[in-house]
N, C-alpha and C positions, 0 to 999 in steps of 0.2 A: 587650122584645117579649113579649106573652102570647097565648095561644090561647083563643078563646071556648069551647073544649071543657075545662070545668073539672072539678074532682074530682067534683062532683055528677053531671055528666054521665057521666064515667068510671065511677063506681060503679053509676049507673043502667044503663048499657049493659051492664056485666059482669052485673049481676042479670038483665036480660032475656035474655042469652045463656044463663044457667043455666036459666032457664024453658024456652027453646027446646031445650036439650039434653036436658031432660026426665028423665034418669036420673042426672045427674052426682052426685047426693048418695045415691043408693041404695046399700045394702050390696053389696059386690062380687058375691056370687054371684047376686043378684037382677039386678043391673045387667047381668051376663053373659047371663042368661035373657032379659031383655027385649031385649037387642041382637040376639039371634037372630031377633027378629020383623021388624028392619028391614034387610031384604037390599038390598044395593046393586045398581045396574045393571052389567051385564057390558060392558066396553069393550075388545074386542080384546085386545091384548098387553100391556095395562097394568093394574096392580091396580086394581079398582073400590073407590070409597068409598060411604058412605051418600048417598043422593039429596039429602039437606038440606045437606051440606057440599061435594058435588062441584062445583057451580057456583062457589063461592067459591075453592076450590083451583084450578080451571081459570082463574080470573081471574089469580090470581098466577102460575101457570105460562105463560100466553098473552100477558099484557100486557108490552110492551117495558119494559126497565128504566127508560128515560127518562120513561115516563108512569105508572108503577105508582102511585107515591106520590099523585099526583093523582086516579087512578082510585078508590083505596081511600078517600082523604079524601072524595070525593063521596058514596061510600056510607055513610061515617060520618055525614055530614050528613043522610043520609036514614034513619038509624036503625041501620046496621050496628055491632055491639057489639065492644067491645075483646076480649071472650073469643071471639067467632067468629073474629076476625082471628087470635087466638094459635093457636087449634085449626087453621085452615087453614094457618098458617105452619108448624107442626109436620109436618102431613100432606104439604105440598107438598114439603118438604125430604126426608122419609124416602122418597117416591115418585120424587124425581128426582135426589137426590144420592147417589152410591155411597160407603160408608164404606171404600173401598179406594183405593190401596194401603196407607193407614194410616187409623186411626180418628181423624183429624185433618185438617190442611190444608183442602181444600174442605168437608169435611163439618162444619166449624166452623159452617156456616149452621144446622145442626140442634143441635149441641151448645150454641150460644149462646142458644137460644130462652128457656130458662128464665132465664138470667142477665139477659137483656134485660127479662124480665117483672119479676124482682127489682129492676132498676133502675127501671122504670116504677111499681111499686106503691110503692117506697121512696123515691121523689124528690118534689120539690115538685109542687104541683098544676100549675102552668103547664108543667111539663116532662113530664107523664104520658105524652103520646103520642110522645115523642122516641125513646126506646129501641127501642120496637117498630116504628117506622117505619125506624129504622136497619136493624133486622133484615130487614125487607121489601126494602129495597134490597140488602143483603148477600145475601140468598137469589137475587136475580136474578144477581149477580155469580158466585156459585158454580154456579148453574144453567148459566151459560153455560160456565164452566170445565169442568164435567162434559161438557157437549156436545163440547167440543174434545177431551177425553180418551176418548171413546167413546160418549157419550150413553147412559149406563146408565139404565134405567128398571126399577122394581119390577115384576116380573110377576105374574099372578094366582097364587094357591097351586094346587098340584096336589091337587085336591079327592079324586081317587080314592085318594091315599095318606094323607089325613088320619086318624090313628088315633081310635078311639072314646075317649070321655071316660075309661073305666077304664084305658086304656093310655097316656093323654097324658103323665102325669108321668114314668112309668118311661121312655117313648120319648125324652123330652126330656133326661133325665139321661144315658141311654146315648148319645145323639147328641153331647151336650156333651162327654162324657168321651172320645169316640172323635174328635172334631173333625169330625163328619160333617155337613156343611153341608145337604144334601138332606133328611135325617132331621130334623134339628133345625127346618127350616123348616115342615114339616107338622105336627110336634109342637107347634110354638109356635101354630100355628092352632087346634089342638084346646085348648090350654090357654086361650087368649084366649076361646073360645066357651063353655067349660064350667066353668072354674074362677073362684073369686073373686079380687078385685084383690090382696089381702094374699097370698094363696097363690101366685099368679103371680109377684109382687115377690120373695117369698123365693126362688123357683126361680132368678131372675136375680141376685139378690144373692148366691147361692152362688158364682157364677162372675165377678162384677164385678171382684174384685181378683185373679183366678187368676195373671195373667201380667204382666210388666213391659213387654210390647210396646206400643208407641204412647204411651209414657211417661205412663200413667195415663188416657188418654182413654177406654178402655173403661169404667172405674169412672164416669168423669164422664158418659158417655152413659147408663148405667144410673140414675144418680142424676137427672140432669136430664130424661130421658124420663119417668121415673115421676112426678116433680114436675109437669111440664107436663100430664100426663094427668089429674092430680087437679085441674087448673084447667079442664079442658075436660069429658071424659066418657069413662067407660071403654068405651063402645060404639066409640069410635074407637081402640081399643088395638091391634087386631090388625096393621095394617101397621107401626105403631111397632115392636111387639115382634118382627116378622119382621126389621126393619132391625137391631133390637138384636142378635137372635141371630147374624145375619150378621157384624155388627161384632165381637162377642165371639170369633167363631171365626176372625178374620183371624190368619194367620201367614205373610204374604206373603214369599216368598223363602226359606222354611224348609220341611223336611219335616213330616209330621205329628208334633205335639209329644207325642201319646201313645205314639209309638214311638221318640222320641229324648230326649237328656238336654240340653236347651238352658238356658242359664244365666237366661233370662227365667221359666222354669217351676220352678227349684229350690226358691225359698221355699215355694211352694205345696206342693210334695211333702214338705218337711220339716215344714211346719206342720200338715199333716194328722195327724202323729203327736203334735206338741208340744201341740195343743189338748186332746188326750185326758188330759194330764198337769196341767191347770189344775183347782184345787180347784172342788167343785160350787157353792159359794156366792161364787164370784169377783166378782160385780158389787157385792157389800158388801165394804167395807174403808175404810182411813184415808187421808185426804189426807196426803201425805208429800212436801215440798218437796225434801228431801234425796234421795229417790228420783227425782224429776224431774231434779235436778242430776246424779245419776248416770247417768241413761239418756240425758241429753242429752249428757254426755261420751262415752258409747258410740257414739251416733249419729255423732259427729265421727270417730271412729277405727275402730271395729269393723266386722266383717263383718255381713251380714245374719242369718246363723245365730247369731253370738254375740250381737247385739241381741235376737233373739227368745228366745234361751234366758234371757238377763238378765230380760227382762219377765215371763217365766213364773215364774221365781224370786221376783220381786217380788210378783207377784199371789198366789203360794201363802204368801208370808209376811205376808199381809194388807194389802198396799197397794192402794188404791182404783185401778180402771182410769182414773178421771179424772186421777190424777197421771201416769199413762203418756201419756194423751192431751195433757196439758199439755206433755210433752216433744216429742210429735210436732208439735204446732202451732208451738211456739217453735222447734223444730229445723228445721222446714221454713222459717220465716222466716229463720232464720240463714243457711240456704244462699242465700237471695235477697241478704242483705248480702254475703255472700262472694263472689258472682257474680251481680250484677243482670242476667240474661238469661233466655232462654226456658225452658231445662231446670229451673232453679230455680222460675221462676214455676209450672211445672206440678207441682212438689213441694207447693206451697200449694193449687193448685186440685184436685189429686188427693186431697190430705188432707181438703179440704172434702168431696169426694164420698164418700169412704169412711167418714168420720165420719157423715155423713147417713145412709148405708146401715146403719151400725153403729146408729144410734138408731132407725131405722125397721123394722129387721127384727124378726120375732117368733121366728126360730130361734136358739137359744142357740149352736149350732155355728157358724152364720153369723157371730154377733157376735164370737166368739172369733178366728174366721179373719180377718174384716175388720180387727181390731185388730193382730193378729200380721203380716199382709200390709202394712199401712200402715207398720209399724215396719221391715219388710224392705225396703220400696221406698226409704226415705230413703237409706240407704247406696248403693243403686243410682243414685239421682238424683246423689248426691255423686260417684260415679264417672263418671257420664256427663258431668257438669260438667268433670271434669278433661280430658275429650276435647274440650271447647269452648274451652279457654283458661285464663287465670291464674285460680286459686281463692285468695282472700285468706284469711289466717289471722285471722279476727274472731270473737269470742265474744259473742253476743247478750247474755249475762248479765253482761258486763263493760262494757256501754256506759255512758257518763257522761251524765247529764241536763244540759241547758243551763241556766245560771242566768237567771232571768227574773223581773220583777216585773209583767209585762203580765197584762191580763185574759184569761180563756180565749178570748173571741171574738178578741182581738188575736193571741194565741199561734197560733190557728188560721189566721189570714190570714198570718202570718209564715211558718208551716210550709209553706203550699201556694204560697207566693211562692218558697220554696226548692226545692219539689219540681221536678224536671226540670233544675236548675240546680246544686244543692249538696245532694245526698241525704244526706250524712253529717250536714250541719247540721240538715236537716229532721228527721232520725231523733232527734237530741239534743233538739231542740225539742218532739218528739212525746212522748218519754220524759217529759220534765218536765211537759208538758201532761196526760197521762194519770195520772201519779202525783198531780196536784192536783185532777183532774176525772175520776175513774173511769168515769162513765157515758159520757164522750166524745161526747155528743149532738151538740156543734157541729162536731166533727171529722167525724163521720159524715154530717151534712147537708151540709157543704161538699164532701165527697168525692163525694157522690151527685150534687149539683148540677154538678160538674166533669164526672163520667162522662156525665151527660145531654147536656151541651154539647159536650165535646171528644173524645169516644171516636171513634176511627177504625178500630179493629180489634176483632176478637172478643175478643182477649185482655184489652182494656182492660174489657169487660163481664165476661167470666168471672173475671178475677182480682179486681176490685173487689168484685163480688157475693160471691165466696167468702170473702175475708178480712174484710170488713166483717159478714158473717154470723158468722164463726167467732169474733169478738171476744167474743161473749156466751157461747160454750162453754167458754171458758178460765176457769181459776181467777182470782179477783181478783189474786192476788199476781203473776201472769205476764201479765196483760193489757197492761201498759205496754210491756213488751218486744216483745210480739207487735205491737202498733200501731205502734211504732217501726220495726219491719221493713217495714211496708206501703208507707211512703213511696218506697221504692226503685222501685216500679212503678205507683204511683198517678199520677193526672194533676194537673198544676199550673195555677196561674192564669195563667202566661205562655205556655201553649200556646194556639194559635188554636182557634177554635171549628170545628167540622166544618160544612162548606157545606150538609149536609142539614138542619141546624138551621133556617136561614132558609126553605129550600124546604118543609119540613114545616109550620111556622107559616103560610107563605103559602097553602099547600094547604088548610089547615083553617080559614083565616079566613073 
């Protein structure tokens, strides 16, 4: 079955939304200045949005779940664009779903928006609308859950307390360092109104990997929120950034972290000092597979402190940070092989987020910290896994490739027939496939097709989007091992299609 809304319509609708957004491609500082001219309507106790997006957000908020896909599809036929839907979906989520008590659980309806977008734009033409329509339905589910848990809604900002532009940056940093939610909220509003997009991003990247609470979801939110805003417009940033600051300051069930010594915060405190010991020209260096092997071994057995000190030593000896990232990517994949479950999955999705933040940040200190914090988190993920059950003693660099004479296309079909039934066999087949076909285009194509058709949870989208993207960020020598680890949590051909697939096609027909 196929949809009449093909790639040409999809691309045209995205382009029309960019034109409607008006400022989405302007430089950050100019975009912020122009945004100040588009003041939203005030609506009681709920944060207002710009008048051009408010009606669509209201449609998502107020339409019953059982009718929303059909209502949105009708508007698509009338000219509503993909980009407008993406924008409204993000704004509806941050306005209606609280990132508490943990930056996860029901808040995945916000975290998953960019991952669904990746699945939409990376998939086949006939599947373009499926991930984003799935995300619309999922928003309604989490909106209802939030209502049952207290019905939180983002309130308007306290305008009288918003600091002037010249104090915004320092006020934000002070608030984040003190874990002061009220001050951070008004400081964020000032940053959004007066600072360029890259500057605001670097403010948030500074704190994205600060602590291990919520097993990496804070970093995932920073990464995905920023990337989604790049697909819509910076003028919609303020409520997203307010939600983001509120999420980063979550420490539910504990005292103020600035006044205590919690385990979740210790790597950050130690790494503040360690980053000052890294040589000035650290981004330059030699690829060193032996260093990757050594660091991978440390990630299996050593503490966060020991791993980070070893990484600094390697950087100062001239090893490229790419070799360290290779160990992080492959090490995260190995955790999933050792225990194919939710904690190890987040080792991979967190690594994807922190690596993106590392590549996108313009601040050298941020980049150093993001690398070290990711290295520190993997032993913490490993420890968390031990609290969830048996952790197998499997080494990813000792996997044996399956023997096969099949064509790449036949190998891919065999791999995904094994996924969900015999992950070890699928991993061996994948290792052989990737060694013979390093681009892995057929594997990625098939994986994305199955994600579009069969995904039922936010993690199906988050995980697949993360690891398929990361494949290109790993050195060629380590890519086969990484790809082999992904089959432990990807979707297979034997799993049933999501019922929303047929409903979406029918609504768009």
